[in-house]
C-alpha positions as CSV (number, residue, x, y, z in Angstrom):
1,M,0.1,0.0,0.0
2,A,1.7,3.2,-1.2
3,C,1.2,6.3,1.0
4,I,2.6,9.7,0.9
5,Q,2.7,12.5,3.3
6,V,0.7,15.5,1.9
7,R,-0.5,18.4,4.3
8,G,-0.4,16.3,7.3
9,F,-2.3,13.2,5.8
10,N,-1.3,9.9,4.6
11,H,-2.6,9.9,0.8
12,Y,-2.8,6.8,-0.9
13,Y,-1.8,6.4,-4.3
14,E,-1.2,3.9,-7.0
15,W,0.1,3.7,-10.7
16,I,-1.7,1.8,-13.5
17,T,0.5,1.3,-16.2
18,A,0.5,-0.8,-19.3
19,N,2.7,-3.3,-18.0
20,D,1.6,-3.4,-14.3
21,N,4.8,-1.6,-13.6
22,P,4.5,-0.1,-9.9
23,E,6.2,3.3,-11.0
24,P,5.6,5.6,-14.2
25,T,6.9,4.6,-17.2
26,G,7.4,8.0,-19.0
27,K,4.1,8.3,-20.7
28,P,1.9,11.2,-20.2
29,I,0.2,11.2,-16.6
30,M,-3.4,11.0,-16.2
31,V,-4.8,11.7,-12.7
32,F,-8.1,10.4,-11.5
33,Q,-10.1,11.8,-8.7
34,H,-13.1,10.0,-7.2
35,G,-16.2,11.5,-5.9
36,W,-17.9,12.0,-2.3
37,G,-17.7,8.8,-0.2
38,G,-15.6,6.8,-2.7
39,S,-12.1,6.0,-3.4
40,A,-9.7,5.4,-6.3
41,R,-11.0,2.0,-6.6
42,Y,-13.7,2.7,-9.0
43,W,-11.7,4.2,-11.7
44,E,-9.3,1.1,-12.1
45,S,-11.3,-0.3,-15.0
46,T,-11.0,3.1,-16.7
47,A,-7.4,3.7,-16.2
48,R,-6.7,0.2,-17.4
49,A,-8.3,0.8,-20.6
50,I,-6.3,3.8,-21.4
51,A,-3.0,2.7,-19.8
52,D,-1.7,2.0,-23.4
53,H,-1.5,5.7,-23.7
54,F,-1.1,7.1,-20.1
55,D,0.3,6.3,-16.9
56,C,-2.5,6.7,-14.5
57,L,-2.0,8.0,-11.0
58,L,-5.0,7.0,-8.9
59,Y,-5.3,8.5,-5.3
60,D,-7.8,8.8,-2.2
61,M,-8.6,12.1,-1.4
62,R,-8.3,13.2,2.1
63,G,-10.4,11.5,4.4
64,F,-11.9,8.9,2.1
65,G,-11.0,5.6,1.3
66,R,-7.4,4.7,2.4
67,S,-6.2,8.5,2.9
68,Q,-6.7,9.0,6.6
69,Q,-5.1,11.4,8.9
70,S,-1.8,10.2,10.4
71,K,-1.2,10.0,14.2
72,G,2.1,11.0,14.2
73,G,5.3,8.9,14.5
74,V,8.0,8.3,12.3
75,T,6.6,9.0,9.0
76,E,6.3,12.8,10.2
77,S,8.8,15.4,11.1
78,P,7.8,17.5,14.2
79,E,7.7,20.4,12.0
80,L,4.9,19.0,9.9
81,V,3.0,18.1,13.0
82,A,3.5,21.5,14.2
83,S,2.3,23.0,10.9
84,A,-0.7,20.7,10.6
85,M,-1.9,21.8,14.2
86,A,-1.3,25.5,13.6
87,N,-3.1,25.2,10.2
88,P,-5.9,22.8,10.2
89,L,-7.2,22.1,6.9
90,S,-10.9,22.9,5.7
91,Y,-13.2,20.9,3.7
92,E,-13.6,23.6,1.1
93,L,-13.2,22.4,-2.5
94,D,-10.4,24.5,-3.2
95,S,-8.4,23.0,-0.1
96,Y,-8.7,19.7,-1.8
97,A,-7.4,21.1,-4.9
98,E,-4.5,22.2,-2.9
99,D,-4.2,18.9,-1.8
100,L,-4.0,17.5,-5.3
101,A,-1.1,20.3,-6.0
102,G,0.8,19.0,-2.9
103,L,0.4,15.3,-4.1
104,L,2.0,16.1,-7.5
105,D,4.8,18.2,-5.9
106,A,5.6,15.3,-3.6
107,L,5.7,12.7,-6.2
108,G,7.6,15.3,-8.6
109,I,5.1,15.5,-11.2
110,Q,4.7,18.8,-12.9
111,R,1.9,18.3,-15.8
112,I,-0.7,16.1,-16.0
113,Y,-4.1,15.0,-17.9
114,L,-7.0,15.2,-15.3
115,N,-10.0,13.1,-15.2
116,A,-12.4,13.7,-12.3
117,H,-15.8,12.6,-11.1
118,S,-18.9,14.2,-9.2
119,M,-17.5,16.2,-5.9
120,G,-14.1,15.2,-7.3
121,A,-14.9,17.1,-10.5
122,S,-15.9,20.2,-8.4
123,V,-12.4,19.9,-6.8
124,A,-10.9,19.8,-10.4
125,V,-12.6,22.7,-11.5
126,F,-10.8,24.7,-8.6
127,F,-7.5,22.9,-9.5
128,L,-7.9,23.8,-13.3
129,N,-8.3,27.5,-12.2
130,L,-5.7,27.8,-9.6
131,Y,-2.9,25.7,-11.7
132,P,-3.9,25.9,-15.3
133,E,-0.3,25.7,-16.4
134,R,-0.1,22.1,-14.9
135,V,-3.1,20.5,-16.9
136,E,-2.8,19.5,-20.5
137,Q,-6.7,18.5,-20.8
138,A,-9.2,17.5,-18.4
139,I,-12.3,15.3,-18.0
140,L,-15.1,16.2,-15.5
141,T,-17.5,13.5,-15.3
142,C,-21.1,13.7,-13.7
143,N,-20.8,17.5,-12.6
144,G,-22.5,20.9,-13.2
145,I,-24.1,24.0,-11.6
146,F,-27.3,24.1,-9.6
147,E,-29.5,26.7,-8.0
148,Y,-30.0,27.4,-4.4
149,D,-33.0,26.1,-2.7
150,E,-33.0,26.8,0.9
151,K,-35.7,24.2,1.9
152,A,-34.3,21.5,-0.3
153,F,-30.6,22.1,0.9
154,N,-31.8,21.9,4.7
155,A,-33.6,18.7,4.1
156,F,-30.4,17.3,2.3
157,Y,-28.1,18.5,5.2
158,K,-30.5,16.6,7.6
159,F,-30.5,13.5,5.6
160,G,-26.9,13.6,5.0
161,G,-25.8,14.2,8.5
162,Y,-28.0,11.4,9.7
163,V,-26.5,8.9,6.9
164,V,-22.8,9.9,7.8
165,K,-23.7,9.6,11.3
166,F,-25.2,6.0,11.0
167,R,-22.7,3.8,9.3
168,P,-22.1,0.8,11.4
169,R,-19.4,-1.6,10.0
170,W,-22.1,-4.7,10.1
171,L,-24.0,-2.9,7.3
172,Y,-21.4,-4.3,5.0
173,G,-22.3,-8.1,6.0
174,L,-26.1,-7.5,5.3
175,P,-27.4,-9.5,2.2
176,Y,-28.2,-7.0,-0.8
177,M,-27.1,-3.9,1.2
178,D,-24.6,-3.0,-1.4
179,K,-27.2,-3.2,-4.1
180,L,-29.9,-1.1,-2.0
181,F,-26.9,1.4,-1.5
182,M,-26.2,1.8,-5.1
183,Q,-29.6,1.8,-6.6
184,R,-30.0,5.6,-6.3
185,F,-26.6,6.1,-8.3
186,L,-27.3,3.8,-11.1
187,H,-29.6,3.2,-14.1
188,R,-27.7,-0.1,-15.2
189,P,-26.6,-2.7,-12.2
190,L,-23.0,-3.4,-11.7
191,S,-21.5,-6.4,-10.7
192,R,-21.7,-7.4,-7.1
193,D,-17.9,-7.0,-6.3
194,I,-18.1,-3.4,-7.5
195,S,-21.0,-2.3,-5.6
196,R,-19.7,-3.9,-2.5
197,A,-16.4,-1.9,-2.9
198,F,-18.4,1.4,-3.2
199,L,-20.3,0.3,0.3
200,D,-17.0,-0.4,1.9
201,D,-15.6,2.8,0.8
202,F,-18.5,4.7,2.2
203,L,-18.3,3.0,5.5
204,M,-14.4,3.6,5.9
205,A,-14.9,7.5,5.1
206,D,-13.8,9.8,7.9
207,Y,-16.9,11.4,9.6
208,E,-15.8,14.9,9.8
209,S,-14.5,14.8,6.0
210,A,-17.6,13.2,4.7
211,L,-20.1,15.6,6.6
212,G,-17.7,18.7,5.9
213,T,-17.7,18.0,2.2
214,I,-21.5,17.7,2.2
215,F,-21.8,21.4,3.3
216,T,-19.2,22.5,1.0
217,S,-20.3,20.7,-2.2
218,V,-24.1,21.4,-1.9
219,S,-24.1,25.1,-0.3
220,K,-25.4,28.6,-1.2
221,K,-21.6,29.6,-1.7
222,A,-21.2,26.8,-4.2
223,T,-24.1,28.0,-6.2
224,E,-22.6,31.3,-6.3
225,I,-19.0,30.3,-7.0
226,M,-19.2,27.5,-9.4
227,P,-20.8,29.1,-12.3
228,Q,-17.9,31.7,-12.2
229,E,-15.3,29.0,-11.7
230,F,-16.6,27.0,-14.8
231,A,-16.5,30.4,-16.9
232,R,-13.1,30.9,-16.0
233,I,-11.6,27.4,-17.2
234,T,-8.9,27.9,-19.9
235,V,-7.9,24.3,-19.9
236,P,-9.5,22.2,-22.8
237,T,-12.3,20.3,-21.0
238,L,-14.7,17.6,-21.7
239,L,-17.8,17.4,-19.5
240,V,-19.8,14.1,-19.5
241,S,-23.2,13.6,-18.0
242,G,-25.2,10.4,-17.3
243,E,-28.7,10.8,-19.1
244,R,-30.5,9.3,-16.1
245,D,-28.5,10.8,-13.5
246,I,-30.7,12.1,-10.4
247,I,-27.6,12.9,-8.4
248,I,-26.5,15.8,-10.6
249,P,-28.9,15.6,-13.7
250,A,-27.4,16.1,-17.1
251,E,-29.1,19.6,-17.3
252,M,-26.9,20.8,-14.6
253,G,-23.8,19.7,-16.8
254,R,-25.3,21.1,-20.1
255,Q,-25.9,24.6,-18.2
256,A,-22.2,24.7,-17.0
257,A,-20.7,23.7,-20.2
258,A,-22.7,26.5,-21.8
259,L,-20.7,29.0,-20.0
260,N,-17.5,28.4,-21.6
261,D,-16.5,27.7,-25.1
262,R,-13.4,25.7,-23.8
263,I,-15.9,23.0,-22.4
264,E,-17.1,20.2,-24.6
265,Y,-20.2,18.5,-23.6
266,A,-21.4,14.9,-23.9
267,V,-24.5,13.0,-22.6
268,I,-24.2,9.3,-22.3
269,P,-27.7,7.6,-22.8
270,N,-29.2,5.0,-20.3
271,T,-26.4,5.8,-17.7
272,A,-26.8,7.5,-14.3
273,H,-23.9,8.6,-12.1
274,F,-21.5,6.4,-13.1
275,P,-21.5,6.3,-16.9
276,M,-17.6,5.3,-16.9
277,L,-18.8,1.9,-15.4
278,E,-22.5,1.5,-16.5
279,D,-21.5,1.9,-20.3
280,A,-17.7,1.7,-20.5
281,P,-17.4,1.5,-24.2
282,T,-19.2,4.6,-24.8
283,Y,-17.5,6.6,-22.2
284,L,-14.1,5.5,-23.5
285,H,-15.2,6.4,-26.9
286,H,-15.8,10.0,-25.7
287,I,-12.7,10.6,-23.8
288,R,-10.5,8.9,-26.5
289,E,-12.0,11.1,-29.2
290,F,-11.6,14.2,-27.0
291,L,-8.1,13.4,-26.1
292,G,-7.1,12.5,-29.8
293,L,-5.6,9.2,-28.9
294,S,-5.9,8.2,-32.5
295,Q,-3.0,10.5,-32.8
296,T,0.3,10.2,-31.5
297,V,0.5,11.1,-27.9
298,V,3.0,13.8,-26.8
299,A,5.6,12.7,-24.4
300,N,5.4,13.5,-20.8
301,H,6.4,16.8,-19.7
302,P,9.3,16.9,-17.0
C-alpha cells in the first residue's frame, strides 16, 4: 500500500500502467479523482483501458478511502506535525485542490491530464483555475451547476448528516445492502464486487471529512461560485453527464458547459451517476476522441 504525506495526511496512491509497472514509465500522466464517499478503486477499469497511452495515477482524497489523517510517528517530522496543528485543513473544495497540488509536488510531477468525477470534478474545476499551467486536458464526469433552494438544501443536510452518522460496519455484511446502497446512483446494475467496494468505501470514510464536504459541495456559496469557476476555465475540458443521473442531472452539466467555449459536452444515454462503469465502451469512446488518442500522444512533460 503506497502512501505519501501531503499536508499532514497519509494519501494513498497507486500507478496503473500498461505493463503493471508500479512506477510511471514516461508516458503522459493522467490523474483520477473520485467523488464523495468513494475512493480510487472505481476508476481502476477506466485507467486500465487507457493505460496504453497514459501512466495513470489514482489516489484517495483526504479523509476518504485509504487516505486518513496520520497520528504522528516516524513518518512525520515535528515541523510537519506543528504546521498541521497550527493550520488545520478545511473541507472547502479549493482546499482539496491544494491537496492535489501537494501530491503532485511530492511525487515530482509537473504536468498532467486530469479525469475527475462528481465532487472530485468540482475539486478539479478549482484545480484547473488555480493551476492551469499544470493541466494539458481535463475530463469532468457527472458535474455541473445548480440553483440554491434553502428548503431542499436544509433537508439534504439533515438527511446527509444522519446517513454519515449512522454507518455501522455490520451493514457491510447484510445481504443485498450493497445493491440497495447503489440503487440511487445507477440506471444499469453493476457487478456485486463493484457495488460492495462502493459500500466499503462509504463505510470507511472519515466522519468529519464526509460531513464537511456535504456542506461545502452543496451550499449557497457553491451555487454562487461554481458558475464563475466554470466560466474561468482555460484548459480544454470535456464534461460528461449520464442521461438518467438524478444526483447531478444532465441539465446541470449542460448549463455548466454552456458557460465556456473551452468545455465540450457529452451525454451518455441510459446511464446515471457512473457512466464510466455503466457503459464503459461509450464513455471510453468519448474520452479517447476528446484526447485525440488516434493521434500520436506527446511525451510526458518534465
